[in-house]
Kinemage of the C-alpha trace (Angstrom):
@kinemage 1
@onewidth
@group {chain A} dominant
@subgroup {mainchain}
@vectorlist {calphas} color= white
{ca met a 1} P 0.000 0.000 0.000
{ca ser a 2} L 1.123 3.490 -0.708
{ca gln a 3} L 0.098 6.793 0.836
{ca gln a 4} L -1.371 9.191 -1.700
{ca leu a 5} L -2.928 12.637 -1.454
{ca leu a 6} L -6.427 13.147 -2.868
{ca arg a 7} L -7.248 16.825 -3.233
{ca ile a 8} L -9.616 19.205 -4.958
{ca glu a 9} L -9.204 22.795 -6.106
{ca met a 10} L -12.583 24.526 -6.357
{ca pro a 11} L -12.960 28.132 -5.192
{ca glu a 12} L -16.660 27.845 -4.317
{ca gly a 13} L -19.270 25.133 -4.193
{ca lys a 14} L -19.549 21.750 -2.501
{ca trp a 15} L -18.181 18.328 -3.359
{ca val a 16} L -17.857 14.667 -2.486
{ca val a 17} L -15.187 12.405 -3.979
{ca asp a 18} L -14.952 8.635 -3.545
{ca ile a 19} L -12.151 6.174 -4.367
{ca phe a 20} L -13.041 2.479 -4.423
{ca asp a 21} L -11.327 -0.793 -5.317
{ca lys a 22} L -12.392 -3.866 -7.267
{ca ser a 23} L -13.808 -5.579 -4.194
{ca gly a 24} L -16.376 -2.839 -3.749
{ca asp a 25} L -17.019 0.355 -1.945
{ca ser a 26} L -16.894 1.108 1.760
{ca gly a 27} L -19.997 3.291 1.451
{ca glu a 28} L -18.080 6.306 2.737
{ca tyr a 29} L -16.854 9.250 0.686
{ca asp a 30} L -13.134 9.949 1.013
{ca leu a 31} L -13.257 13.702 0.450
{ca ile a 32} L -16.232 15.767 1.603
{ca his a 33} L -16.686 19.554 1.564
{ca pro a 34} L -15.270 21.624 3.276
{ca asn a 35} L -12.161 19.395 3.374
{ca thr a 36} L -9.940 19.989 0.344
{ca gln a 37} L -7.477 17.129 0.828
{ca val a 38} L -7.051 13.760 2.482
{ca lys a 39} L -4.282 11.149 2.637
{ca leu a 40} L -5.301 7.690 1.464
{ca ala a 41} L -3.608 4.303 1.742
{ca leu a 42} L -4.229 2.640 -1.625
{ca ala a 43} L -3.193 -0.896 -2.551
{ca asp a 44} L -1.237 -1.306 -5.782
{ca glu a 45} L -4.227 -2.424 -7.854
{ca met a 46} L -6.928 -0.907 -10.022
{ca his a 47} L -9.251 1.594 -8.355
{ca gly a 48} L -12.209 3.611 -9.515
{ca phe a 49} L -13.339 7.065 -8.506
{ca arg a 50} L -16.520 9.097 -8.610
{ca tyr a 51} L -17.330 12.669 -7.781
{ca asn a 52} L -20.331 14.939 -7.360
{ca leu a 53} L -19.929 18.716 -7.393
{ca thr a 54} L -22.301 21.638 -7.035
{ca gly a 55} L -21.408 25.272 -7.563
{ca pro a 56} L -22.183 28.418 -9.498
{ca glu a 57} L -22.007 28.195 -13.283
{ca gly a 58} L -18.467 28.766 -14.555
{ca thr a 59} L -16.716 27.691 -11.335
{ca pro a 60} L -13.465 25.877 -12.221
{ca phe a 61} L -12.468 22.641 -10.510
{ca ala a 62} L -9.645 20.102 -10.583
{ca ile a 63} L -9.360 16.819 -8.675
{ca tyr a 64} L -5.875 15.355 -8.136
{ca leu a 65} L -4.353 12.159 -6.798
{ca asp a 66} L -0.861 13.303 -5.872
{ca asp a 67} L 0.192 15.228 -9.014
{ca thr a 68} L -2.098 13.344 -11.420
{ca val a 69} L -5.220 15.174 -12.612
{ca leu a 70} L -8.236 12.865 -12.270
{ca ala a 71} L -10.835 15.366 -13.497
{ca glu a 72} L -10.985 19.052 -14.325
{ca gly a 73} L -13.333 21.519 -15.928
{ca thr a 74} L -15.949 24.104 -15.047
{ca val a 75} L -19.415 23.831 -13.581
{ca asp a 76} L -22.072 24.161 -16.287
{ca lys a 77} L -25.449 25.904 -16.150
{ca ser a 78} L -27.013 22.927 -14.330
{ca gln a 79} L -24.735 23.853 -11.380
{ca asn a 80} L -24.282 20.118 -10.721
{ca leu a 81} L -21.587 17.820 -12.113
{ca asn a 82} L -20.754 14.188 -11.545
{ca gly a 83} L -18.296 11.825 -13.098
{ca thr a 84} L -16.470 8.531 -12.783
{ca gly a 85} L -13.146 7.104 -13.885
{ca val a 86} L -10.510 4.427 -13.421
{ca leu a 87} L -7.144 4.859 -11.722
Protein backbone atom coordinates (compact mmCIF):
# COMPACT_ATOMS: atom_id res chain seq x y z
CA MET A 1 0.00 0.00 0.00
CA SER A 2 1.12 3.49 -0.71
CA GLN A 3 0.10 6.79 0.84
CA GLN A 4 -1.37 9.19 -1.70
CA LEU A 5 -2.93 12.64 -1.45
CA LEU A 6 -6.43 13.15 -2.87
CA ARG A 7 -7.25 16.83 -3.23
CA ILE A 8 -9.62 19.21 -4.96
CA GLU A 9 -9.20 22.79 -6.11
CA MET A 10 -12.58 24.53 -6.36
CA PRO A 11 -12.96 28.13 -5.19
CA GLU A 12 -16.66 27.84 -4.32
CA GLY A 13 -19.27 25.13 -4.19
CA LYS A 14 -19.55 21.75 -2.50
CA TRP A 15 -18.18 18.33 -3.36
CA VAL A 16 -17.86 14.67 -2.49
CA VAL A 17 -15.19 12.41 -3.98
CA ASP A 18 -14.95 8.64 -3.55
CA ILE A 19 -12.15 6.17 -4.37
CA PHE A 20 -13.04 2.48 -4.42
CA ASP A 21 -11.33 -0.79 -5.32
CA LYS A 22 -12.39 -3.87 -7.27
CA SER A 23 -13.81 -5.58 -4.19
CA GLY A 24 -16.38 -2.84 -3.75
CA ASP A 25 -17.02 0.36 -1.95
CA SER A 26 -16.89 1.11 1.76
CA GLY A 27 -20.00 3.29 1.45
CA GLU A 28 -18.08 6.31 2.74
CA TYR A 29 -16.85 9.25 0.69
CA ASP A 30 -13.13 9.95 1.01
CA LEU A 31 -13.26 13.70 0.45
CA ILE A 32 -16.23 15.77 1.60
CA HIS A 33 -16.69 19.55 1.56
CA PRO A 34 -15.27 21.62 3.28
CA ASN A 35 -12.16 19.39 3.37
CA THR A 36 -9.94 19.99 0.34
CA GLN A 37 -7.48 17.13 0.83
CA VAL A 38 -7.05 13.76 2.48
CA LYS A 39 -4.28 11.15 2.64
CA LEU A 40 -5.30 7.69 1.46
CA ALA A 41 -3.61 4.30 1.74
CA LEU A 42 -4.23 2.64 -1.63
CA ALA A 43 -3.19 -0.90 -2.55
CA ASP A 44 -1.24 -1.31 -5.78
CA GLU A 45 -4.23 -2.42 -7.85
CA MET A 46 -6.93 -0.91 -10.02
CA HIS A 47 -9.25 1.59 -8.35
CA GLY A 48 -12.21 3.61 -9.52
CA PHE A 49 -13.34 7.06 -8.51
CA ARG A 50 -16.52 9.10 -8.61
CA TYR A 51 -17.33 12.67 -7.78
CA ASN A 52 -20.33 14.94 -7.36
CA LEU A 53 -19.93 18.72 -7.39
CA THR A 54 -22.30 21.64 -7.04
CA GLY A 55 -21.41 25.27 -7.56
CA PRO A 56 -22.18 28.42 -9.50
CA GLU A 57 -22.01 28.19 -13.28
CA GLY A 58 -18.47 28.77 -14.55
CA THR A 59 -16.72 27.69 -11.33
CA PRO A 60 -13.47 25.88 -12.22
CA PHE A 61 -12.47 22.64 -10.51
CA ALA A 62 -9.64 20.10 -10.58
CA ILE A 63 -9.36 16.82 -8.68
CA TYR A 64 -5.87 15.35 -8.14
CA LEU A 65 -4.35 12.16 -6.80
CA ASP A 66 -0.86 13.30 -5.87
CA ASP A 67 0.19 15.23 -9.01
CA THR A 68 -2.10 13.34 -11.42
CA VAL A 69 -5.22 15.17 -12.61
CA LEU A 70 -8.24 12.86 -12.27
CA ALA A 71 -10.83 15.37 -13.50
CA GLU A 72 -10.99 19.05 -14.32
CA GLY A 73 -13.33 21.52 -15.93
CA THR A 74 -15.95 24.10 -15.05
CA VAL A 75 -19.42 23.83 -13.58
CA ASP A 76 -22.07 24.16 -16.29
CA LYS A 77 -25.45 25.90 -16.15
CA SER A 78 -27.01 22.93 -14.33
CA GLN A 79 -24.73 23.85 -11.38
CA ASN A 80 -24.28 20.12 -10.72
CA LEU A 81 -21.59 17.82 -12.11
CA ASN A 82 -20.75 14.19 -11.54
CA GLY A 83 -18.30 11.82 -13.10
CA THR A 84 -16.47 8.53 -12.78
CA GLY A 85 -13.15 7.10 -13.88
CA VAL A 86 -10.51 4.43 -13.42
CA LEU A 87 -7.14 4.86 -11.72
